[in-house]
C-alpha positions as CSV (number, residue, x, y, z in Angstrom):
1,X,15.1,45.3,-99.9
2,X,16.4,48.1,-97.7
3,X,15.8,51.9,-98.4
4,X,17.0,55.0,-96.7
5,X,14.7,57.9,-95.7
6,X,16.0,60.8,-93.6
7,X,19.1,58.7,-92.8
8,X,17.0,55.8,-91.4
9,X,17.2,52.5,-93.1
10,X,13.8,50.9,-93.6
11,X,12.9,47.4,-94.8
12,X,10.2,47.2,-97.5
13,X,8.8,44.2,-99.2
14,X,10.1,43.7,-102.8
15,X,7.5,43.6,-105.5
16,X,6.6,40.1,-106.6
17,X,8.7,38.7,-109.4
18,X,7.2,39.1,-112.8
19,X,5.7,36.0,-114.5
20,X,2.4,34.3,-115.2
21,X,-0.2,33.6,-112.6
22,X,0.6,30.0,-112.6
23,X,4.3,30.6,-112.0
24,X,3.6,33.1,-109.2
25,X,1.2,30.5,-107.6
26,X,3.8,27.7,-107.8
27,X,6.5,30.1,-106.5
28,X,4.2,30.8,-103.5
29,X,4.0,27.1,-102.7
30,X,7.7,26.4,-103.1
31,X,10.3,29.2,-103.6
32,X,13.5,27.8,-105.1
33,X,15.6,30.9,-104.3
34,X,14.6,31.0,-100.6
35,X,14.2,27.2,-100.3
36,X,10.8,27.9,-98.6
37,X,7.5,26.0,-98.6
38,X,4.3,28.1,-98.2
39,X,6.4,31.1,-97.2
40,X,8.5,29.3,-94.5
41,X,11.9,27.8,-94.6
42,X,12.4,24.3,-93.1
43,X,13.9,26.0,-90.0
44,X,10.8,28.2,-89.5
45,X,8.5,25.2,-90.1
46,X,10.5,23.2,-87.5
47,X,10.0,26.1,-84.9
48,X,6.2,26.2,-85.6
49,X,5.7,22.5,-85.5
50,X,7.8,22.2,-82.3
51,X,5.7,25.0,-80.6
52,X,2.4,23.3,-81.4
53,X,3.6,19.9,-80.5
54,X,4.7,21.1,-77.1
55,X,1.5,23.3,-76.7
56,X,-0.9,20.4,-77.4
57,X,1.2,17.9,-75.4
58,X,0.9,20.2,-72.3
59,X,-2.8,20.8,-73.0
60,X,-3.4,17.0,-73.3
61,X,-1.5,16.4,-70.1
62,X,-3.6,19.0,-68.2
63,X,-6.8,17.4,-69.5
64,X,-5.6,14.0,-68.5
65,X,-4.7,15.2,-65.0
66,X,-8.2,16.8,-64.6
67,X,-10.0,13.7,-65.8
68,X,-7.9,11.5,-63.6
69,X,-8.6,13.7,-60.6
70,X,-12.3,13.6,-61.4
71,X,-12.4,9.8,-61.7
72,X,-10.6,9.4,-58.4
73,X,-13.5,11.1,-56.7
74,X,-16.1,8.8,-58.3
75,X,-17.4,5.5,-56.9
76,X,-17.6,2.6,-59.4
77,X,-21.2,1.5,-58.5
78,X,-22.9,4.7,-57.5
79,X,-23.1,8.3,-58.6
80,X,-21.6,11.1,-56.5
81,X,-24.9,12.9,-55.9
82,X,-27.9,10.9,-54.6
83,X,-31.5,11.6,-53.8
84,X,-32.2,15.3,-53.2
85,X,-28.8,16.3,-54.4
86,X,-29.2,14.5,-57.8
87,X,-31.1,15.6,-60.9
88,X,-33.8,12.9,-60.6
89,X,-34.5,13.7,-56.9
90,X,-35.9,11.5,-54.2
91,X,-39.4,10.9,-55.4
92,X,-39.5,7.7,-57.5
93,X,-41.7,7.4,-60.5
94,X,-44.2,4.6,-61.0
95,X,-44.4,2.6,-64.2
96,X,-46.4,-0.3,-65.7
97,X,-45.7,-3.2,-68.0
98,X,-46.4,-4.2,-70.7
99,X,-45.3,-1.1,-72.7
100,X,-47.3,-0.1,-75.7
101,X,-46.3,2.1,-78.6
102,X,-49.6,3.9,-79.0
103,X,-51.6,5.8,-76.3
104,X,-53.9,2.9,-75.7
105,X,-53.2,-0.8,-75.1
106,X,-55.5,-2.0,-77.9
107,X,-56.3,-5.5,-79.1
108,X,-59.1,-7.8,-80.3
109,X,-59.8,-10.9,-78.2
110,X,-60.5,-12.9,-81.3
111,X,-57.2,-11.8,-83.0
112,X,-54.3,-13.7,-81.5
113,X,-51.8,-11.6,-83.5
114,X,-53.1,-8.4,-81.9
115,X,-52.4,-9.4,-78.3
116,X,-49.6,-11.9,-78.7
117,X,-46.9,-9.1,-78.9
118,X,-47.9,-8.0,-75.4
119,X,-47.6,-11.6,-74.1
120,X,-44.2,-12.0,-75.8
121,X,-43.0,-8.7,-74.4
122,X,-43.9,-9.8,-70.9
123,X,-42.2,-13.2,-71.4
124,X,-39.0,-11.3,-72.3
125,X,-39.4,-9.0,-69.3
126,X,-39.9,-11.8,-66.8
127,X,-36.9,-13.8,-68.1
128,X,-34.8,-11.8,-65.6
129,X,-37.0,-13.0,-62.7
130,X,-36.7,-16.7,-63.6
131,X,-34.4,-17.4,-60.7
132,X,-36.3,-15.5,-58.1
133,X,-38.1,-17.7,-55.6
134,X,-40.8,-15.1,-54.9
135,X,-41.7,-15.0,-58.6
136,X,-41.5,-18.7,-59.3
137,X,-44.1,-19.3,-56.5
138,X,-46.7,-17.3,-58.4
139,X,-49.5,-19.3,-60.0
140,X,-51.5,-16.5,-61.7
141,X,-50.5,-13.7,-64.1
142,X,-47.6,-15.8,-65.3
143,X,-46.4,-17.2,-68.6
144,X,-48.5,-20.4,-67.8
145,X,-51.7,-18.5,-68.2
146,X,-50.4,-16.0,-70.9
147,X,-50.4,-13.2,-68.3
148,X,-54.2,-13.3,-68.4
149,X,-54.5,-12.3,-72.1
150,X,-56.8,-11.9,-73.8
151,X,-59.8,-12.2,-71.4
152,X,-58.3,-11.1,-68.1
153,X,-55.1,-9.1,-68.9
154,X,-52.6,-8.5,-66.2
155,X,-50.8,-5.2,-65.8
156,X,-47.6,-5.1,-63.6
157,X,-46.9,-2.1,-61.5
158,X,-43.4,-1.2,-60.4
159,X,-41.6,1.7,-58.6
160,X,-38.6,3.1,-60.6
161,X,-35.2,2.4,-59.1
162,X,-33.4,5.3,-57.3
163,X,-30.0,4.5,-55.7
164,X,-30.1,4.9,-52.0
165,X,-33.9,5.5,-51.8
166,X,-35.7,3.8,-48.9
167,X,-39.5,3.9,-48.5
168,X,-40.9,5.5,-45.4
169,X,-43.6,3.0,-44.6
170,X,-47.0,3.8,-43.2
171,X,-47.8,2.5,-39.8
172,X,-51.0,0.6,-39.6
173,X,-52.3,3.1,-37.1
174,X,-51.6,6.1,-39.3
175,X,-52.8,5.2,-42.7
176,X,-53.7,8.3,-44.7
177,X,-57.3,9.4,-45.0
178,X,-57.3,9.4,-48.8
179,X,-56.1,5.8,-49.0
180,X,-58.9,3.6,-50.5
181,X,-61.0,1.7,-48.0
182,X,-60.3,-1.7,-49.6
183,X,-56.6,-1.2,-49.3
184,X,-56.9,0.0,-45.7
185,X,-58.8,-3.1,-44.8
186,X,-56.3,-5.3,-46.6
187,X,-53.4,-3.8,-44.7
188,X,-55.1,-4.1,-41.3
189,X,-55.8,-7.8,-41.8
190,X,-52.1,-8.6,-42.5
191,X,-49.7,-9.8,-39.8
192,X,-47.6,-7.0,-38.4
193,X,-44.4,-8.6,-40.0
194,X,-46.0,-8.1,-43.5
195,X,-47.1,-4.5,-43.1
196,X,-43.8,-2.8,-44.1
197,X,-44.5,-2.5,-47.8
198,X,-45.0,0.0,-50.6
199,X,-48.7,-0.4,-51.2
200,X,-50.5,-0.1,-54.6
201,X,-54.0,0.9,-55.2
202,X,-55.7,1.1,-58.7
203,X,-59.0,2.6,-59.7
204,X,-60.8,3.3,-62.9
205,X,-61.1,7.0,-63.7
206,X,-64.4,6.3,-65.3
207,X,-66.3,3.6,-63.5
208,X,-67.6,0.6,-65.4
209,X,-68.0,-3.1,-64.8
210,X,-64.3,-4.0,-65.0
211,X,-63.1,-5.7,-61.8
212,X,-59.6,-5.1,-60.5
213,X,-57.9,-8.0,-58.8
214,X,-54.4,-8.3,-57.1
215,X,-53.4,-12.0,-57.3
216,X,-49.9,-11.3,-56.1
217,X,-50.9,-9.1,-53.2
218,X,-51.0,-5.4,-52.9
219,X,-47.6,-4.4,-51.9
220,X,-43.8,-4.4,-52.6
221,X,-42.1,-5.8,-49.5
222,X,-39.6,-3.7,-47.6
223,X,-36.8,-6.3,-48.0
224,X,-36.3,-5.1,-51.5
225,X,-35.1,-1.7,-50.3
226,X,-32.9,0.2,-50.5
227,X,-31.6,-0.3,-54.0
228,X,-27.8,0.3,-54.0
229,X,-27.1,-0.8,-57.6
230,X,-26.3,-4.3,-56.2
231,X,-25.7,-7.0,-58.8
232,X,-28.7,-9.1,-59.7
233,X,-31.3,-6.7,-58.2
234,X,-34.8,-7.2,-59.6
235,X,-37.5,-4.6,-58.9
236,X,-40.5,-6.0,-57.0
237,X,-43.9,-5.9,-58.8
238,X,-47.6,-5.8,-58.1
239,X,-49.8,-7.7,-60.6
240,X,-53.2,-6.1,-61.3
241,X,-55.6,-8.3,-63.2
242,X,-58.5,-6.7,-65.1
243,X,-61.1,-9.3,-64.8
244,X,-63.4,-9.5,-67.8
245,X,-62.9,-5.9,-69.0
246,X,-65.8,-4.5,-70.9
247,X,-65.5,-4.9,-74.6
248,X,-65.5,-1.9,-76.9
249,X,-65.1,0.6,-74.1
250,X,-62.2,2.9,-73.2
251,X,-60.9,1.8,-69.9
252,X,-58.6,4.2,-68.0
253,X,-56.8,2.8,-64.9
254,X,-54.8,4.9,-62.5
255,X,-52.4,3.1,-60.1
256,X,-50.8,4.8,-57.1
257,X,-47.9,3.8,-55.0
258,X,-48.2,4.5,-51.2
259,X,-45.4,5.4,-48.9
260,X,-44.8,8.5,-46.8
261,X,-42.0,9.7,-49.1
262,X,-43.8,9.0,-52.4
263,X,-45.4,12.2,-53.3
264,X,-48.4,12.1,-55.6
265,X,-48.6,15.0,-58.0
266,X,-51.5,14.9,-60.5
267,X,-50.1,17.7,-62.6
268,X,-50.0,16.9,-66.3
269,X,-46.6,18.5,-66.7
270,X,-44.9,16.7,-63.8
271,X,-47.0,13.8,-62.7
272,X,-45.5,11.7,-59.9
273,X,-46.5,9.0,-57.5
274,X,-48.8,7.1,-59.9
275,X,-49.0,5.6,-63.4
276,X,-51.9,5.7,-65.8
277,X,-52.7,3.3,-68.6
278,X,-55.6,3.0,-71.1
279,X,-57.1,-0.2,-72.4
280,X,-59.4,-0.9,-75.3
281,X,-60.5,-4.5,-75.9
282,X,-62.4,-5.3,-79.0
283,X,-64.9,-8.1,-78.7
284,X,-68.3,-9.4,-79.5
285,X,-70.6,-6.3,-79.2
286,X,-73.6,-8.6,-78.5
287,X,-72.3,-9.0,-74.9
288,X,-71.3,-5.4,-74.3
289,X,-72.8,-2.2,-75.4
290,X,-70.5,-0.1,-77.5
291,X,-69.7,3.5,-76.9
292,X,-71.8,6.0,-78.8
């Protein structure tokens, strides 16, 4: 409706037509007189829908171009940023198998169902190594002897995979002073062609009568490095056998990996360069004194 004030024509909204609340509500949805739906005529709805269709089509096209450009810069088998430039850095972690849900690897030597899950877990883990000649040649700490369980359990140490990482091996003439004497002697007795390895040493944090043995040797050969995400790659392992661990005692083992560029950090917040596992074997207390 138009009105005049001071000679100027102004448009004002007409009052809503009289009627019931329901009739006014229905009229707001569809107005017969104006042929409008929700306040817009078909022409206005066409303009609005066309605008948003074009807007989102252009937006989708820009997103597709950005993602396409991003993927063109990526390699299929390796990330863009490696080692120091990546989030995980260039200092590999050290891990152990089998894994256990609680803080302690705990079982009873007389209860097969208590330690059988660890044996089964290792069997599944080593299925990937079935075709590896270096693994098939092993005679101890294998499925044939149940990986030492329950009397002489074997723990397997590995260095976590980092694409592009290569160990900086220690030369036999520059072994670090804090390297255990038994490992130093072991390295020095090896042939020069076998000295390029990532070494592993394990020790008990609280000394007891448990004897640590390395039936597979004490290193991960340099031929396994670098890892470049190649198909079929299997991480090398060091088997650590706990020979006749004391029963009914808490046993805490710390295993460290040795290379110049594997930095050990004993911080509880950001530990690196080693792995730590705890073992509690229940057995006949008549052969071993129990903790008080």
